[in-house]
C-alpha positions in Angstrom: -1.5 23.1 2.9 -1.1 26.5 1.4 -4.7 27.5 2.2 -4.3 26.4 5.8 -0.9 28.1 6.1 -2.6 31.4 5.1 -5.4 31.0 7.6 -3.8 32.8 10.6 -6.8 33.1 12.9 -9.2 30.5 14.2 -12.0 32.2 12.1 -9.9 32.0 8.9 -9.1 28.3 9.6 -12.8 27.5 10.0 -13.5 29.1 6.7 -10.8 27.1 5.0 -11.9 23.9 6.7 -15.5 24.5 5.5 -14.2 25.1 2.0 -12.2 21.8 2.0 -14.8 19.6 3.7 -16.9 18.7 0.7 -13.8 18.0 -1.4 -12.4 15.8 1.2 -15.7 13.9 1.7 -15.8 13.3 -2.1 -12.2 12.1 -2.2 -11.2 15.1 -4.4 -8.1 16.0 -2.4 -4.9 15.0 -4.1 -2.4 13.0 -2.1 1.2 13.2 -3.0 3.0 10.0 -3.9 6.7 9.3 -3.4 7.2 9.6 -7.2 5.9 13.2 -7.0 8.8 14.1 -4.8 11.2 12.3 -7.1 9.8 14.2 -10.1 10.1 17.5 -8.1 13.8 16.8 -7.6 14.3 15.9 -11.3 12.5 19.2 -12.2 14.7 21.3 -9.9 17.8 19.7 -11.4 16.5 20.3 -14.9 15.9 23.9 -14.1 19.3 24.3 -12.4 17.8 25.6 -9.2 19.4 24.9 -5.8 18.0 25.4 -2.3 19.8 28.7 -1.8 18.5 30.4 -4.9 15.0 29.0 -4.6 12.4 31.6 -3.7 10.2 31.0 -0.6 7.4 28.7 -1.5 8.9 27.6 -4.9 9.1 23.9 -3.9 5.5 24.0 -2.8 4.5 25.6 -6.1 6.4 22.9 -8.0 4.5 20.2 -6.0 1.2 21.9 -6.8 2.1 21.9 -10.5 3.1 18.3 -10.4 -0.2 17.4 -8.7 -2.3 19.3 -11.2 -0.4 17.7 -14.1 -0.9 14.2 -12.5 -4.7 14.5 -12.8 -4.7 16.6 -16.0 -6.1 19.6 -14.3 -5.5 23.2 -15.3 -3.8 25.2 -12.6 -5.2 28.7 -12.0 -2.7 31.1 -10.3 -1.7 34.7 -9.9 2.0 33.6 -9.5 3.3 34.1 -13.0 7.0 34.2 -12.0 7.2 30.8 -10.4 4.9 28.9 -12.7 6.3 30.2 -16.0 9.7 28.8 -14.8 8.1 25.5 -13.5 6.3 25.0 -16.9 9.8 24.7 -18.5 10.2 21.4 -16.6 6.6 20.3 -15.9 4.1 20.2 -18.8 1.3 21.6 -16.6 -1.7 23.5 -18.1 -1.7 27.0 -16.6 -4.2 29.8 -16.5 -3.0 33.1 -15.1 -5.5 35.2 -13.3 -5.5 38.8 -12.0 -5.6 39.4 -8.3 -9.1 39.5 -6.8 -10.0 42.7 -5.0 
């Protein structure tokens, strides 16, 4: 979802779709279960975060972390602020990377 949300032009969308296609064909796309949303709510409560104080995209980052945790994956991200906080409630393996230029 986040990759497609960032693809603002038809050309960018085609690039993302080409990137995703082999993963989709190999059934390597993670589908969220109802329990994932439940766990997200529990994590938000544990962190003491309400909708008003939540930064834009924080709930998506939380779902990404829960998805990575559910398959034992390491999550690579540049977003240290959100994921350091999320890691207090979700035991996700994180690897922080510098911005690519």
